[in-house]
LUMVO-442426 format. One record per atom (N, C-alpha, C): z, x, y. Coordinates in steps of 0.02 Angstrom, whole numbers, plus 50000, padded with zeros to 5 digits. Example, Ala and Ser with C-alpha at 12.3 -4.5 7.8 and 13.67 -1.06 7.14 Angstrom:
<recs>
503905066049716/503905061549775/503905066049835/503545064249888/503575068449947/503945064550002/
</recs>
This chain:
<recs>
547025526452219/547235521252264/547765523852313/548235527752289/548765530452331/548465535252382/547995539352360/547665544152405/547285540452460/546925535252441/546545531252490/547015528052541/547575525452517/548065522352563/548355527652610/548515533452583/548785538852625/548275541052677/547655541552659/547125543452707/547045538052760/547065531752740/546995526252788/547575526352837/548185527252813/548775527552858/548745533552904/548505539152879/548435545152921/547925543852977/547375540652960/546865539053010/547145534353064/547495529053042/547795524353090/548285527953136/548715532053108/549215535753147/548885540553196/548355543853175/548035548853217/547605545853272/547275540253259/546775537753306/546875530653333/547285526653301/547325519653319/547995517653350/548535518553313/549195516453336/549735520953308/550265521753347/550815525953326/551475522853349/551965522553305/552615520053327/552975525453369/553385523153415/553745527653461/554425524553472/554955528653468/555635526253478/555865527753549/556145522753583/556395523553651/557075527053648/557125532853683/557725536953679/558155536953742/557915533753795/558305533553857/558245526653888/558645525353939/558615518853972/558205519054036/557765524054042/557365524754103/556855519054113/556725515254059/556245509654065/556595502854058/557265502654061/557625496354057/557465492154119/557425486154117/557545481454064/556925480054022/556365483154037/555765481953997/555865484553927/556095490753920/556215493853855/556935496253852/557255495353794/557955497253785/558005503253738/558545507053745/558675512453698/558675509653627/558305513053583/558255510853514/557675506253499/557355503453550/556755499453538/556235503853503/555855500753459/555275504053429/554675500653459/554225504553486/553625501753517/553015504253479/552475500553485/551845502553454/551385504953510/551175511153505/550755514353555/550025513653533/549625510453574/548915509453561/548545515853581/548395520053532/548075526553546/547325525853560/547035520053547/546325519153561/546205515653628/546735513953664/546675510253727/546265513953780/546315520453780/545985524353832/545415528653805/545165526953749/544575530353723/543955526753749/543395529753741/542745526653758/542695524853832/542975529253875/542905528453947/543425524153982/543865520953945/544395517053977/544925521654004/545195520054061/545715524054093/546345519854104/546925523154107/547535519454123/547475515854190/547785510054194/547785506054254/548485505554283/548535504154347/549185502954378/549525497354339/550165498454324/550555493554287/550605494854213/550135498754185/550175500254114/550795504354099/551105503054042/551655507154017/551335511953966/551405518453979/551065523453938/551555528353908/551345531353853/551695537053824/551255543053837/551555548453862/551165554553875/551555560653854/551185565953843/551485572553827/551635575953893/552265577053906/552475579953970/552455587553972/552245590753918/552195598053918/551725600353973/551965604654016/551555607254070/551575603154134/551835597054130/551905593054192/552635590954201/552915587454153/553615585454157/554075590654128/553845594254078/554225599654047/553925606254068/554315610354101/554055616854123/553895621354063/554305620854012/554225624853952/554025620253894/553555622353852/553395618253793/554025617353751/554125611153727/554725609853688/554605604053640/555045603553591/555025597753547/555225591653587/554935586053573/555145579853607/554925579553679/554315581753693/554085581653762/553685575353778/553725570253736/553385563953749/553835559453792/553525556253840/553875551853887/553535545053889/553915539953906/553645533253918/553815531253990/553305529554028/553385527654098/552855522554117/552935519554175/552445514754201/551985518254251/551345516854246/550855519654293/550915515754358/551065519454412/551115516354478/550505517954520/550215523954510/549625525954547/549145529754503/548495528754515/547975532354478/547595536754527/547145540954501/546765545554543/546445542254603/546565545154662/546305542454724/546775537854761/547305535554728/547795531154761/548255535154806/548465531954861/549005534654902/549615530354888/550135533554861/550755530054843/551295532354891/551625527454923/552145529054972/552775524854960/553315527554981/553945523954980/554345525955041/554585521555074/554545514355062/554345510955127/554095504755123/553935501055184/554575498355215/554515494555270/555105492055306/555535487455264/555265484555211/555655480255166/555885483955104/555775490655102/556015494655047/555555494754986/554935492454993/554475492054937/554015498154934/553805499754873/553285504854863/552625501854883/552205505954914/551525503754931/551015508154896/550475504954875/549905508554847/549315506754891/549025511854921/548455510954967/548615505955023/549235506355048/549445502155104/549665495155086/549635493355022/549835486655000/550495487054961/550975482654978/551605482654940/551495480754867/551875483854823/551825482454751/552375477654732/552195472254697/552675467454671/552935470254605/553545472954606/553815476254548/554355471854515/554145466154489/554605461454456/554945464554396/554665469854369/554935473154309/555515477854324/555665479254388/556205483954404/556875481554376/557275486354356/557955484854334/558315481154390/558675475854375/558985471654428/559455475454475/559755480954453/560225484654495/559885490054537/559235490654532/558875496154566/558465493754625/558335498554669/557835497554721/557235501854701/556665500854732/556065504554712/556135512154711/556505514954760/556625522154759/557145523854812/557595528254795/558075530854843/557785536954878/557235539454852/556905545454878/556255543454912/556175545054976/555525543555008/554995548354983/554375545954979/553825550254960/553175547354986/552685551654991/552015549855013/551545554654979/551165552254930/550725556654891/550045553454880/549535557554884/548875555554863/548785558154792/548675553654745/548615555454675/547935558754664/547925564954639/547285568254626/546885564654572/546225565054576/545795562254524/545995565154457/545975560954406/546135563254338/546875563854324/547295561154371/548015561654362/548335554854376/548965554154357/549335547854365/550005549154399/550235544454439/550915544354467/551295539354424/551835541654391/552195537354344/552935536954364/553225531054350/553935529954365/554235525654311/554895526454300/555255522154255/555425515654290/555555510354251/555745503954279/556475503854301/556885508254273/557595508954293/557635515154336/557425514354399/557305519954444/557895524554453/558505521854454/559085526154465/559255530354404/558945528854347/559065532554285/558445535954258/557915536054298/557275538654274/557105545454303/556955550154260/556655556454281/555905555254278/555585555254337/554885553454339/554515557454393/553945555154414/553525558854461/553895560854525/554365556754547/554745558254608/555135564754602/555375566354542/555795572254532/555395578754532/554735578254530/554315584154524/553835584854582/554005581954639/553565582154697/553355589254717/553805594054712/553655600954733/553345605154679/553285602454619/553005606254562/552245606254565/551935610854528/551195610554523/550985603654499/550485600854531/550265594054514/550635588754553/551145590654591/551505586054634/551845580354598/552035581454535/552375576254497/551905571654459/551255572954465/550775568754431/550645571254360/550395566754318/550265568254248/549515568154236/549245573254203/548525573054187/548355567254139/547835563654154/547625558054112/547505560354041/547255566454032/547115568653964/547745570153923/548325569753954/548965570553917/549255563853895/548925558353913/549155551753893/548985550753819/549485548953780/549415547753709/549155540753697/549395535953736/549175529053728/549575524253770/549405518053765/549725512653802/550215508953757/550805507453783/551295503653745/551085496253749/550895493553691/550675486653689/551185481853660/551615484253615/552085479853580/552765483053572/553285478953580/553945480753555/553965477753485/554075481953434/554055479453365/554735479453331/555235482553361/555905482653331/556405483753386/556965480453386/557215475753336/556825469253338/556875465553283/556475459453274/556585454453330/557185453953357/557305448953410/556995450953477/556735457053482/556395459253544/555645459853535/555385457753478/554675458353463/554285454553515/553855458153554/553455454953606/552895459553627/552405456653658/551835460453686/551995462453758/551815468553777/551875470553846/551225469453885/550685467853851/550045466653885/550115460753932/549865461653991/549895456354041/550555455854077/551025460354062/551685460254095/551755466054142/551245467554183/551325473254227/551475471554299/551785466254311/552055465054377/551605463954433/
</recs>
């Protein structure tokens, strides 16, 4: 019985869902330092791809981390997907995707969409990601001159953050909250 339970838990952890602890405030106010989130590892299997607005966990080795290291997993919001042109900023200071302003209700109240101007066409199979607390987020903007132009390969995405599960008073679903 114990072996069967251990095998079942291993299967769930490897293929279905994995807990992840938030270690920085780059996604505040959506996610706080110390929050435990549940990452849906099956969200992008079977042909499904990340969508604009999804909060994802990805392995930054080779894109965000120049050198392989422990703790190279990041949590960010998908702002652009392959084929999108993402620019900052329009005359009202908003980020645009394919010429349309993005309603970023999730931004930290003390932040603007970006202090750094940019204009990038996201390559197919890659994502442009940003934190919700832009002034405290190391994200795609910081790696514009790097190989890949700051984008993350879709195949490095571990899964989609669907739930805040701890602390108990913050327990909520992130599905449908992508601004």
